[in-house]
C-alpha positions, 0 to 999 in steps of 0.5 A: 328680135328680143323673142329671137334672142330669148329663144336662142338663149333658152335653147343654148344656141347662138345665131351667126351669119351662117345660121344657128350654132350649137354651144360647144367646148369653144366659143361659137364665133370670134367676136372680133370678126364682128367689129365694123360688120354692117350686118352685125355691129352698130353704125360707127360712121360718126364714132369718135376716137378711143381717147373719147371713150377713155375720157368718158370712163374716167369722168363717170367713174372717177367722180365722187368716188375719189372723195369717199375712199378715205372714209372706206379706210376709216370704216374698214382700216388699212386692210380695206386697201386690199379690197380696193385692189381686189375690186379694181382687178375684178372691175377690169375683168368685168368690163371686158367680158361684159362688152364681149357678151354684146357680140354673143347674144344673137344676129346683131350686136346687143345695145345694152346690159339689159339686152345681154341679160335678156339674151342670157336668161330670157325676159325675166333676166332682162327685167332683173337687169333693168331694175338694177341698172335703173337703180344705179343709172338714176341713183347716181345722178340723184346722188350728184344732185344732192352733193352739188346742192350741198357744194353750191350752198357751201360755196355761197356761205355767208353771202346772199347766195346762201339760199339753201341746199334744196334751192341750189339742187333745183338750180343745178338740175335746171342747168344740166337739163339743157345739155341732157335734152339735146344729147344724141350719143355718148360721143356728144359728151367727149369734150365735157368728159375731158373737162371732167378728167382735168378737174378730177386730177386737180381736185385730187392734188388739192385735197392731198396737199391741203391734208398734208398741210393740216397734218400737224393739227391731226397727230392724235387721230386713231387708225386701225389695221382691220375693222371687220365690221366695216368691210361690207359697207366698204365693199359698197362704197368701193363698188360705187367708186369703181362702178361704170359698167352700165354705160360701157356698151354706149361708150364702146358703141361710140368708138371708131376702133372697138377692138381697142376696148380692153386697153381703153377700159383697163387704162381708164379704170386703172387711172381711176384706181391710182387716183383713189389710192393717191387720195385715200392713203394720205386722207386716212393717214392724217385724219384716221377714223374721223375722215369724212365723206366727201374728204374735203369736208375734213380739210380746213376751211380756206382757198384750197377747200373752196377750189376743191369743192368748185372742181368737184361741182364741175366734175359732177356737172359733166358726169351727171348727163353721162349716167342719166344719158345712158339710161334715157338712151337705153329707154329710148331704144326700147320705146323706138323714139328714133328719127327713123320711126318718128321723124326729126320733129316728133323724135325731138319732141318725145325725147324732150318730154321724156328726158324732162320727166326723168330730170324732174323725177331725179330732182324730187328724190334728191330734194326729199332724201338729201343725205349724201354718205348713206345714199352713196352706200345704198346705191353702191350696195344695192345697184353697183355690187350687183351690176359690176360683180354679179351680172357680167359674170353670170351672163358671160358664163351663160352666153359663152359657156362655163366648162370651156373656161380655165379653172383660174378664170372660173375661180376668179368669177366665183370670187367676184360673185362672192364679193357682189353678194356680200356687198349687196346683202350686208352693205344694203343693210348697213346703208339702210340703217345709216339712212334711218339714223340720219332721219331720226337723229340717232347716233 
């Protein structure tokens, strides 16, 4: 199958039920006709409602991102709001064309971003995509493990439970290992995703209210209109905050009505962006250049801060299996760890061993590199800038044609490529520098 797809991509032909189609000025076929086609699409007999996909998007996208946007303005000034708006619209576009690519890579719906890249650019395209996808699909849970270790130790401060960030990170990893091993599809996490959406809303309102109450004590903070040198790092953090493309193929595969994906994706991403704006503006307005990442570290100690930390920890608990689960599902598909291939008992045994290994690997990294803010910048710059801005655009052009697009869409695509390139190169440089400073103690 993969050889057939790669061959199709290399010869600029596309497979349809009636045979290969040569690339023309129009798309080779209407991808909407392939929804629910048992000979083309995935099995959706046990798929869920669109609201489940919406919850998955909001839960996995709007997690730690909402806590970092005030620090984006602190590093880039008020002008960084323009970056947030621009990235918001770009990510919505990328989420739609990425799913569209799933239906243009061969005679079956492609299951993942990696297979899309393979169909578009052959084996090495798939390897490149897999590298960046692995970087962020494993990097994001690692970041969540770091933050949860800090949060749980902070919540237990002054009590017998203050055992250290490292031990709390391990305890948290063991707690999420159980649902992680038993998860079969992304729709299995729909109820946990709904819980994540609720605590995200609660955390946003608490942080805004607590920051407003602290404003009389923060009247002398410094705020800038534009800080150009902070923009590459700002792009990296915004990319991390809005990143979720790599889990979207699994989210769409779990929808009973896949034709509703554009509306679901735009609604979910817009909900996240509006929450980001709601918390970013008051945070920077009150704390200025001292706004921290996460923002609740800036608000005064008290009940509100404790509740915010607890809610964020709940959100991370339900978000971590979504990212890590998307990674292991893709890998298990490549390794043929399926009931049809191995039987129920062997499939569960292999799945448990594989996922346990992944959880141990992530926990070791989280305990070794426990620096939240520079880690977020690094994952955002190196993984998310590439995956949400660059890969969807170049694959879409390759699979569906370039000259058949209107001029404004091509210009928009080039702007997305520029945004991803700046975030990748300069954002990565800034993040690595920050990590070195964190370890050496330099200012």
